[in-house]
C-alpha positions, 0 to 999 in steps of 0.5 A: 336847591338848584337855582335856575339861571334866571335866579342866579342872575335877577335873585332867588326871589320868583318862586313862592313856595306854597307850604300846604301839608297838615301839620307844621313838621309836614310844612317844613319839609315842604319848604326844604332850603327853598328861600321864598315860601307862602305859609297857608295857615289854614291848611298846614292849622299851626297853634299861634306858638307853632307859627311864630317859632316856625317863622323864627327858625325861618328868618332867612326865608322871605314868607308870604302868610295867608288864612283862607276863610273856613279853617278857622272863624274870622277872628282867628283867622286875622290874629294869626296874620296880625301876629305873623306880620309882626313875628317876620313875614314879607307879606301878609295876604287878605281876599278882597271880599273880606271888606274895607275894615279887615284891610285896614285892620291889617294895613294897620298890623304892618305898621311899624314892620317890614310886612306888607299887605297883599290884597287878593282876588281869586275867581275859579270859575272865569276872567272877568272883563279888563273893566271890573279886573282893573276896579278891583285892582284899583279898590285894593290899593285904595284899601291900603294894599302894596301889592294885588294879586289876581287869580282866575280860571281860563276859560280859553286862551285868550284870557291868558292874554287879558290877564297878562295886558293888566301889567301894561295898565297898573303896577305892583300886581301879581296877576296870573290864569289858573286851570290847565290853559292858565299854566302859561301865565304863571310862566309868561307873568315873569316876564310881563312884570310880576316880581314873583308867582307861586309853586306847589312844592315838589313833594305837595300839592298844587293849592291852585288849578294847574300850579306848576311845581317849583322843579317844573317852574325852573325847568320851564324857565331855563328851557327859555333860554332867556339868559343863554 
């Protein structure tokens, strides 16, 4: 793994590689020797035992574990997240649309562990106004979110500025745009206050529109010459 200059100075906690290939063996190949990753349980589709073993085998990796709706029934999906919290995940991520009761259940699963809860909001059509986005952030924190993730499609360049402005108004947020015009925000967010961003594995497909690969992100960060 070739660390960027940013990572060498700030520590390798900038880029969470999204593991999306079906089958735990393929996800392992995508992980390679990266130190941070998002395990998309809904895409990888491991058995519960496979997920537990995967987390145990890579206990030096910081994991966000996510299980988006659709691949499993709701109860099974939540059981994956609860188990991940107890098996060493750094974060578990649940969508705000799944409601306060689900958030409370997952927050309880984090008790007595070092795992934290991300509540996420995705809008694949447009970027809502500032008032709506702030309301989503505040509601998520009221529901127990340790971090709030906001990812919105960017239909016009100005939407990037609106999203980045949220870093001036709230803390403990991960905000960026999606789509071709939103690519720049994935990079800019690291300078605006995001603790990390999401990237695709070099040998995998993007899990969201406009997502850069880990190599592309490292090259872009180094090309800016921030620390040279």
